[in-house]
N, C-alpha and C positions, 0 to 999 in steps of 0.2 A: 504494500500500500504506500505508494510514493506520490504525494500531492504534486510534485513537480512534473509528473507525467500527465496531469489533467490539463487539457487544452480546449475542451468543448463542453457544451451543456450535457451531451450524452455521457461523456467521460465523468463529469461531476456526478451525474445520477448514479452511475456504476460505483463511483467512489463512496457515495452516501450509503449505498446498499452494503458495500464492504465494511464501512465503518459501523453500521448497525449490527452486522453479523459479528464483527470483532467484539462489540460490547456484549452481545449475547454469549459468545464462546469464550471470551477472556476478560470477564468483568473485573477480576482481581488486578488486572494490569491498568485499569482505568482509575485515575485519581478522582475524576469528576463523573460520578455515575448518575447523578440526578440532573434533570434539565436545568434547574436553577444554577447548580455549580458549573455545569458545562457551559452555559451561556455566559456566566460571569468570567470564566477562564478564557473563553473565546474573545470577549470584549477586552479583557486585560491584555491578551496577546496582541490584538489589533492596536491597542493604545500604545503598547511598548515597542512594537516591531518597526524597525526602519523599513522593512519590505512593504509595509502597508502605507507608506507615504507617497506612493506613486499617484499621479492624477487619474490614471486609468486602471482600475482593478482588473485582474485577470482571473480566469477560471482556476488557475493554479493557486493564486493567492487566496481565493475563497476556500479551496480545498485545504490549503495549509492552515488557514484560520480554524476550519472545522476540526482538523486533526489536533491543533493546539488545544482545543476545548477538552480533549481527552485527558490531558495531564498538566496543562499550564497552571501555575499557582500565582 
């Protein structure tokens, strides 16, 4: 599951399915298992990330921010 490989809407949808299955299959590897903590971590990563400063977001950046929601604190 590499967010840098996401370059289209269809690839993001597939990435989201993979992320959901990862939560189901590997919940103990997730720091943020609730929607509340996941969204908080995603927002914190976006706020802290230099990558998120570009004027035009990419599918890859969105995928990276979703993956950051898994474990960012």
